[in-house]
C-alpha positions in Angstrom: 6.7 7.3 14.3 5.5 7.1 9.6 7.5 4.2 8.2 9.0 4.5 5.6 7.8 2.8 2.2 9.6 3.5 -1.9 8.0 4.4 -3.9 9.6 3.3 -7.7 7.7 5.7 -10.8 9.0 4.8 -14.5 8.4 7.3 -17.3 6.3 5.9 -20.0 5.1 6.9 -23.7 1.3 7.3 -21.4 2.2 9.5 -18.0 4.0 7.4 -15.4 3.8 3.9 -13.5 4.4 3.4 -9.7 4.7 0.8 -7.5 5.9 0.5 -3.4 8.6 -1.5 -3.2 7.5 -3.0 0.4 4.2 -3.7 -0.3 3.6 -6.7 -3.5 0.8 -5.4 -5.6 0.8 -2.3 -5.0 0.9 0.0 -8.3 -1.0 2.4 -10.5 -0.6 4.8 -13.1 -0.9 8.4 -14.0 -0.8 10.9 -16.6 1.7 13.0 -14.3 4.1 12.7 -11.9 2.3 13.9 -9.1 -1.1 12.2 -10.3 0.5 9.1 -10.2 2.1 9.9 -6.1 -1.4 10.8 -5.3 -2.4 7.5 -7.2 0.1 5.3 -5.3 -1.5 6.3 -2.0 -5.1 5.3 -3.1 -3.5 2.0 -4.3 -1.1 1.7 -0.3 -5.2 2.3 1.3 -7.2 0.1 -1.1 -4.2 -2.9 -0.5 -4.2 -2.4 3.0 -8.1 -2.1 3.9 -9.0 -5.7 2.1 -6.3 -7.1 3.9 -7.4 -6.0 6.8 -10.8 -7.2 5.6 -9.5 -10.5 3.7 -8.3 -11.0 7.9 -11.0 -10.6 9.9 -12.8 -13.5 7.2 -10.8 -15.5 8.4 -10.4 -15.4 11.7 -14.0 -15.0 12.6 -15.6 -16.9 15.1 -11.4 -17.8 16.6 -10.1 -16.7 20.2 -7.4 -14.6 19.2 -5.3 -11.7 20.5 -5.1 -8.7 18.1 -2.8 -5.5 19.1 -1.2 -2.6 18.4 2.3 -3.2 16.3 4.6 -0.2 16.4 6.9 -0.2 14.1 10.7 1.1 14.7 12.8 2.0 11.4 16.5 3.0 11.5 
């Protein structure tokens, strides 16, 4: 299963800027479109990692149930 996200890129004088429609806070820039794409992948990974760490802090010491959540997209 693959989750499909929407990357949006815009040409600017410095190169390209980009963001992910479905993930607020995931944005980047690059001198070339390819660099912006690569940087956007890294930004997604960093945001997800940071969100997981914040979540872990928030539930530390609490009795919770954690499980995988499969996402089915059309």
